[in-house]
C-alpha positions, 0 to 999 in steps of 0.5 A, a space after each residue: 298849764 298844757 295837758 296833751 292828753 286826758 289822764 295824768 298821773 301817779 301812784 298810790 298805795 293806800 286809800 284816801 282815808 289812810 291820810 285822814 287819821 291821827 298821827 303815830 300809826 305805822 304806814 298802811 300796807 301798799 297794794 303792791 309790794 313796792 309801788 313807789 319811791 320810799 314804798 308808801 304815801 308816808 315815805 317810810 322806806 320800810 317793806 314787809 320782806 325779811 332778810 334773815 335768809 338772804 345770802 347776798 346772791 346775785 340772782 340775776 342782772 339785766 342791762 337796760 341801756 348804757 346810761 346810769 340808773 338813779 331811780 328806785 325800782 317799783 314792784 307791781 302786781 302780776 298781770 295776765 300772762 306775766 310773772 307770777 311774782 309781779 312786774 318790776 319797773 325801772 327807768 334810766 337817765 338815758 330815757 328808757 322805761 323798762 318792765 322786767 319779770 321780777 323772778 328772772 329779770 327778763 325784759 318784758 318791754 321797754 319804752 322810750 317815747 310818748 309822742 302819740 297818746 293811745 298808740 302801742 309803744 316799743 323801744 327798738 334797740 338803738 332808738 334815741 329816747 324822746 322821754 328825756 332823762 328819767 331820774 324820778 322813780 316810777 310809781 305803779 298802780 294796778 286796777 282792773 288788770 291794767 297797771 298804770 305807770 307814772 313817772 316824771 322826766 327832767 325834760 319837763 313832762 310827766 308821763 302815764 303809761 298803761 300795761 294790760 299784759 299784752 299792749 303798752 300805751 301812752 295814756 297821758 303827758 303833762 307839761 306846765 305852761 309858760 303862762 303859769 310863770 308870767 309868760 316867761 321862757 321856762 325849762 321845767 324838770 320833774 326830778 321829784 317822785 310822785 305821791 298818790 291817794 286812792 278813792 276808797 269807794 272806787 279804788 281809782 286814783 283820786 289825786 297826785 302830788 308832784 314837785 317841779 324845778 323850773 328855770 324861769 328866764 325873764 328880761 335876760 335873767 334866769 332864776 330857779 323856782 319850785 312848784 308843787 302840783 296837785 292834779 285830777 286823774 283827767 290831768 286838770 289841775 286841782 291846785 298848784 303851790 305857790 298859786 297862780 298869780 302869787 308874788 311869792 316864790 319858793 325853791 326848786 322841789 327835787 324831793 318827793 312830797 309826803 302825805 300826812 294826817 287830815 290830808 295834809 301835804 308836806 315837802 322840802 324845797 331847795 330854799 331850805 324850808 319844810 312846807 306844810 299845806 292843806 289838802 286844798 293847797 293852802 299854805 299852813 306853815 313853813 320851818 327852816 331846816 337848812 341846805 337840802 341840795 348837794 352836787 353829789 346827789 341828783 335829788 334832795 332828801 325827802 321827808 317822811 311822816 308818822 304823825 310827826 314830820 321828819 326831814 333831813 338836810 345836807 348840813 347834817 340836821 334832822 328836824 322833827 315837827 308836829 303836824 301843825 308845824 310846831 317844833 318837836 325835836 332837832 338833831 343838830 349837825 353831827 360833829 363826829 368824824 365822818 358825819 359832817 357830810 350830812 344827808 344826801 339821801 332820805 330816811 327810813 322809819 320802823 323798828 330796830 332789829 331787837 324788839 322782843 318782849 320776854 315772856 313771863 314764865 308760869 309759876 310752878 305748882 308746889 308739892 303738897 304742903 309747900 309754898 310756891 316761890 314767887 316767879 320774878 317778872 322780867 322787865 319788858 323791852 320797850 318796843 322802840 320805834 326809830 328813824 334810820 339814816 345813812 350820812 353822805 360819808 357812809 355812817 349809819 345813824 339811828 334816832 329815837 322817834 320820840 326823844 331825838 336821842 342818837 344811837 350811832 353804830 361805832 363798829 359796823 361790820 363793813 364800811 359804806 363807801 361814800 358819797 352815799 346817795 342811795 336811800 336806805 331800805 328797812 326790812 321787816 327784821 331790822 336790816 338797813 339795805 343801802 347802796 355804796 359809791 364803790 359798787 357794793 350793796 350793804 345790809 346792816 343789822 340796826 342793832 349789831 351793825 352786822 350783815 345777815 348771817 350766812 345760811 346753808 347754801 342752796 342745792 344749786 349754784 352759785 355758792 353764796 358769799 354773804 354780804 356786802 355784795 359787790 354788784 359792779 366794782 367801782 360803779 356807784 349805786 345811787 338807786 335806792 333799793 326796793 324789796 319783795 317776797 319771792 317764793 323759793 321752793 316753797 320758802 318765802 324770802 326777801 329779794 332786794 332790787 336795785 339799779 346801778 350807774 352801769 345801766 343794770 338792774 340787780 336782784 339779790 336774794 338767798 339763792 337761785 329762784 327756780 320759779 319759771 316766768 311766763 313769756 309774753 
């Protein structure tokens, strides 16, 4: 294994203790609004903002470069002299990593190299990138007024950059070594997005987990295998699976690993299995789910966990497993028209839009000498927790977390044009937000199938037209949406951020956001 500089890797959202508890609890809140792909270490895909007041206005759009954006934006904490609403980090398949002001979309900096660790970086217009294609989503963690940005590259390296609000430096570059594969010629791709833990005592990153796809050429024959890496923060390996010297091989890993109870690690590989490992990288179990790759998607669907582990496949199957690898339930390939495409994107977990328990009215006080009529006690509505997904053909699926029973919306207000590669984001008020192949962004109520209602227009233009939002007609949106809460004239509203194949990043919200940003 080759370490070209001392500190490697990736994100975090919660303390290590968050991985150690029992199953069934909701994902812990992140330290940033949306710090990594699928939001948190559980890959829940669920954020805190509400979209009830989001009118689908394109607040800003920013061109990064002229190559597609398939990565998900990360939203970090404010830095000294930066945007009061935080920084937005995005990467392109052309090899540009950019930081934008979340409020205005102004580009604070771009990076396209990590050739000399410790040297301040800029990416002048026209300079060719040496980072390689960035399909892995950036992950960010702010500690002592410095943000660490972690990202994998399809050129076989993992990078860590640091931003203190004034300068940006390349802090680490990690590459697997050919010796790890018997000395053969290798070509490695990091398409998987990383997962991290944080030491609760020091608040520093305590470890990173990231998958790789490795083409191994030996005696004129090439095969593709997978590796899951666990690394210390100084870039040294804690372990790798399969371990060094092991005869077994697994399929390529292009999905993002997820951390579960008792510091377990789960991931899917392109051999069709879901794997469960201990915190020390020891094999626990594997379970066959079926195909997880499709030529329409550059990455595989990622599993998520709430105690149970849930994993989708391109065959249309969704598998639920217990932490010990035993079977919980399975949704078989969906046989209704439009569902045969299976899932090209990851799932989300949370509460459907309507989860209100009726209050019990007080018993009236009867007049003197009269008997009070009994007050009927209404039956509470069960607070159902569900799994949400969008098939490659554009059909929204809702599945009961406990029973595996399917509730499919038959008549959503708008059709989602497939193939749907974008992984859906679930808002706090039960809207599923997802990008489509025709350049539209959709927000769909998980009970009614309707978009957010159009609110009274703000006093300044543009006049909102509502959802779905056409970002760029005919330009596929494969990037997965992220969301944050931004203050708009004293009102906190949910803002959705997403990239598109035209190399632009879009912010969609309730209307113009007048809060100024500080230029640095």
